[in-house]
C-alpha positions as CSV (number, residue, x, y, z in Angstrom):
1,M,221.9,67.2,14.3
2,Q,221.3,70.6,12.6
3,T,218.0,72.3,13.4
4,I,216.1,75.2,12.1
5,R,213.8,77.6,13.9
6,V,210.5,78.3,12.1
7,R,208.7,81.4,13.4
8,T,204.9,81.0,13.2
9,T,202.4,83.8,12.7
10,Q,201.7,83.7,16.5
11,N,205.3,84.8,17.1
12,V,206.2,81.3,18.5
13,F,209.3,79.5,17.3
14,I,209.2,75.8,16.5
15,E,212.5,74.0,16.2
16,Y,212.7,71.3,13.6
17,P,215.7,69.0,12.8
18,L,216.8,69.7,9.3
19,G,216.6,66.9,6.7
20,S,220.1,65.7,6.1
21,V,221.7,65.5,2.6
22,G,221.8,61.7,3.0
23,D,218.1,61.5,3.9
24,R,217.1,63.7,1.0
25,M,219.2,61.7,-1.4
26,V,217.7,58.4,-0.2
27,A,214.2,59.9,-0.5
28,F,215.0,61.1,-4.1
29,L,216.2,57.6,-5.0
30,I,213.1,56.0,-3.6
31,D,211.0,58.3,-5.7
32,L,213.1,57.5,-8.7
33,L,212.7,53.8,-8.0
34,I,208.9,54.2,-7.8
35,L,208.9,55.9,-11.2
36,I,211.1,53.1,-12.7
37,L,208.8,50.4,-11.3
38,Y,205.9,52.3,-12.8
39,T,207.7,52.6,-16.2
40,I,208.3,48.9,-16.7
41,P,204.7,47.7,-17.0
42,V,203.8,50.9,-19.0
43,L,206.5,50.2,-21.5
44,Y,205.4,46.6,-21.8
45,I,201.8,47.7,-22.5
46,L,203.0,50.2,-25.0
47,S,205.0,47.6,-26.8
48,K,201.9,45.6,-27.3
49,I,200.1,48.5,-28.9
50,E,200.6,47.9,-32.6
51,T,200.1,51.6,-33.6
52,G,202.9,52.7,-31.3
53,N,200.9,55.8,-30.3
54,S,203.5,58.4,-29.2
55,Y,200.8,60.5,-27.6
56,A,199.9,57.7,-25.3
57,A,203.6,57.3,-24.4
58,F,203.8,61.0,-23.5
59,I,200.7,60.9,-21.4
60,L,201.7,57.7,-19.5
61,L,205.4,58.4,-19.1
62,G,206.1,62.1,-19.8
63,I,203.6,63.6,-17.4
64,P,204.3,61.3,-14.4
65,Y,208.1,61.9,-14.7
66,T,207.7,65.6,-15.2
67,F,205.1,66.4,-12.5
68,Y,205.8,63.6,-10.0
69,S,207.3,65.7,-7.2
70,L,205.1,68.7,-7.7
71,L,201.8,66.9,-7.6
72,F,202.8,64.7,-4.6
73,E,204.0,67.7,-2.6
74,I,200.8,69.6,-3.3
75,F,198.5,66.7,-2.4
76,M,200.6,65.1,0.3
77,N,201.1,68.2,2.3
78,G,204.8,68.7,1.4
79,Q,205.8,65.1,1.0
80,T,206.5,62.7,-1.8
81,P,206.4,58.9,-1.1
82,G,210.2,59.0,-0.7
83,K,210.0,62.0,1.8
84,Y,207.2,60.2,3.6
85,L,209.2,57.1,4.2
86,L,212.2,59.1,5.3
87,K,210.0,61.3,7.5
88,L,210.8,64.5,5.6
89,K,208.6,67.4,4.8
90,V,208.6,70.7,3.1
91,V,207.9,73.7,5.3
92,R,207.9,77.5,4.9
93,L,210.4,79.4,7.0
94,D,207.7,81.9,8.1
95,G,205.6,79.2,9.7
96,T,202.7,79.5,7.3
97,P,201.6,76.4,5.2
98,P,203.4,76.2,1.9
99,T,201.3,77.3,-1.1
100,I,201.0,75.9,-4.5
101,G,203.3,78.7,-5.7
102,N,206.0,77.6,-3.2
103,Y,205.8,74.0,-4.4
104,L,205.8,75.3,-8.0
105,M,209.0,77.3,-7.4
106,R,210.8,74.3,-5.9
107,W,209.7,72.2,-8.8
108,M,210.8,74.7,-11.4
109,L,214.4,74.6,-10.0
110,I,214.6,70.9,-9.5
111,F,216.2,70.4,-13.0
112,V,219.0,72.8,-12.1
113,D,219.4,71.5,-8.5
114,N,219.3,67.8,-9.1
115,F,219.9,67.0,-12.8
116,L,221.9,69.7,-14.5
117,S,224.9,69.0,-12.2
118,L,224.1,65.5,-11.1
119,G,222.9,66.9,-7.7
120,A,226.1,68.8,-7.0
121,I,224.4,72.2,-6.9
122,A,221.8,70.9,-4.5
123,I,224.3,69.3,-2.2
124,I,226.5,72.4,-2.1
125,S,223.5,74.7,-1.5
126,I,222.1,72.5,1.3
127,T,225.3,72.0,3.1
128,M,226.7,75.6,2.8
129,G,223.5,77.6,3.3
130,G,222.8,76.6,6.9
131,K,219.1,76.3,6.5
132,G,219.0,73.0,4.5
133,Q,217.9,74.8,1.3
134,R,218.6,73.9,-2.3
135,L,218.2,76.8,-4.8
136,G,214.5,76.0,-5.3
137,D,214.0,76.3,-1.5
138,V,215.9,79.6,-1.3
139,L,213.6,81.1,-3.9
140,A,210.4,79.5,-2.5
141,G,211.3,80.5,1.1
142,T,211.1,76.8,2.2
143,S,213.2,74.1,3.7
144,V,213.0,70.3,4.2
145,V,212.8,69.1,7.8
146,K,212.4,65.9,9.7
147,V,208.9,65.3,10.9
148,I,208.9,65.0,14.7
149,N,207.0,62.0,16.0
150,V,204.8,62.4,19.0
151,D,207.2,60.3,21.1
152,Q,210.1,62.6,20.2
153,L,208.3,65.9,21.1
154,S,209.5,67.9,24.1
155,A,209.0,71.4,25.3
156,K,212.3,72.4,23.7
157,H,210.7,72.1,20.2
158,V,208.3,75.0,21.0
159,F,209.7,78.1,22.6
160,V,209.5,81.8,22.6
161,T,212.6,84.0,23.0
162,P,212.1,85.8,26.3
163,E,211.1,89.4,26.0
164,E,212.4,92.0,28.4
165,Q,209.2,94.0,28.4
166,Y,206.9,90.9,28.2
167,T,204.2,90.7,30.9
168,P,202.7,87.2,31.2
169,T,198.9,87.1,30.8
170,F,198.4,84.0,32.9
171,S,200.8,83.7,35.8
172,Q,199.2,80.3,36.7
173,V,201.2,78.6,33.9
174,I,204.1,78.3,36.4
175,N,202.1,75.3,37.7
176,L,202.2,73.5,34.4
177,T,204.7,70.6,33.7
178,E,206.8,69.9,30.7
179,K,204.3,67.2,29.8
180,D,201.5,69.7,29.7
181,I,203.5,71.9,27.3
182,E,204.2,68.8,25.1
183,L,200.4,68.2,25.0
184,I,199.7,71.8,23.9
185,Q,202.5,71.5,21.3
186,R,201.0,68.4,19.8
187,A,197.6,69.9,19.6
188,L,198.9,73.0,17.8
189,E,201.0,70.8,15.5
190,V,197.8,68.9,14.4
191,N,195.9,72.1,13.9
192,R,198.7,73.7,11.9
193,D,199.5,70.7,9.7
194,Q,196.1,69.1,9.3
195,G,193.7,71.9,9.9
196,N,192.1,69.9,12.7
197,I,190.8,72.2,15.5
198,K,189.4,69.6,17.8
199,P,192.6,68.7,19.7
200,V,193.2,72.4,20.3
201,M,189.7,72.9,21.7
202,A,190.0,69.9,23.9
203,V,193.4,70.9,25.3
204,S,192.3,74.5,25.7
205,E,189.4,73.4,27.9
206,K,191.7,71.1,29.9
207,I,194.3,73.8,30.5
208,Q,191.6,76.3,31.5
209,T,190.1,73.8,34.0
210,L,193.5,72.8,35.3
211,L,194.6,76.4,36.0
212,D,191.1,77.8,36.8
213,I,191.2,80.3,34.0
214,K,188.3,81.9,32.3
215,T,189.0,83.7,29.1
216,D,187.3,84.7,25.8
217,M,190.5,84.1,23.8
218,P,190.1,81.8,20.7
219,P,191.6,78.4,21.6
220,V,194.6,78.7,19.3
221,K,195.6,82.1,20.5
222,F,195.0,81.0,24.1
223,L,197.4,78.0,23.8
224,Y,200.1,80.1,22.1
225,T,199.7,82.6,24.9
226,I,200.1,79.8,27.5
227,I,203.3,78.8,25.7
228,R,204.7,82.3,25.7
229,D,203.9,82.8,29.3
230,Y,205.4,79.5,30.3
231,Q,208.6,80.1,28.3
232,N,209.0,83.6,29.7
233,L,208.3,82.7,33.4
234,T,210.6,79.6,33.3
235,A,213.4,81.1,31.2
236,G,216.8,81.2,32.7
């Protein structure tokens, strides 16, 4: 399985499995099916309207078909219903949350990627680029990855490249286990993806108590420091 390393603003790399071409095609077809299932009753209702209001048809059909992927990705945190079912998600390669501008750029190129060449351009770009990016992703600085379930998480998904001149801040991390690192990773994932700081605060307190550490570091910075120390002390 191909993976991609996303560097966060804390200089920590998170390794995600790339969404395969097959998964992305299935997700696209699911979204298309949803639109078709939506269209059938709408057409039936419009057929019963004696005036045949074309403005109503544009509102009820044109807008959903045009803005379907854009609106869902904005309001579902990088997912459409199809992506959600296939456990796919749009992420930025620099580790920061995608912005409306990123989603807009992906959406603007969807016609070229998926429709102009019947998907050929998107498939070629995704398979040949090495980062799972269609043209819209390349311009937006994004990619589509598989969402890692809690049960699938392991320390290998969060790592820091060892630095020759790096001096660990907390040498006590050598006493942590891989399960401890997984717990830290899950808390940071929730904070990054959902903006929920509570798991980070709880895990930070637990690690400080476990290792007998007293620090004024903010919880997020503290946990990323713990990961960096652990990776550097256990590397090799």
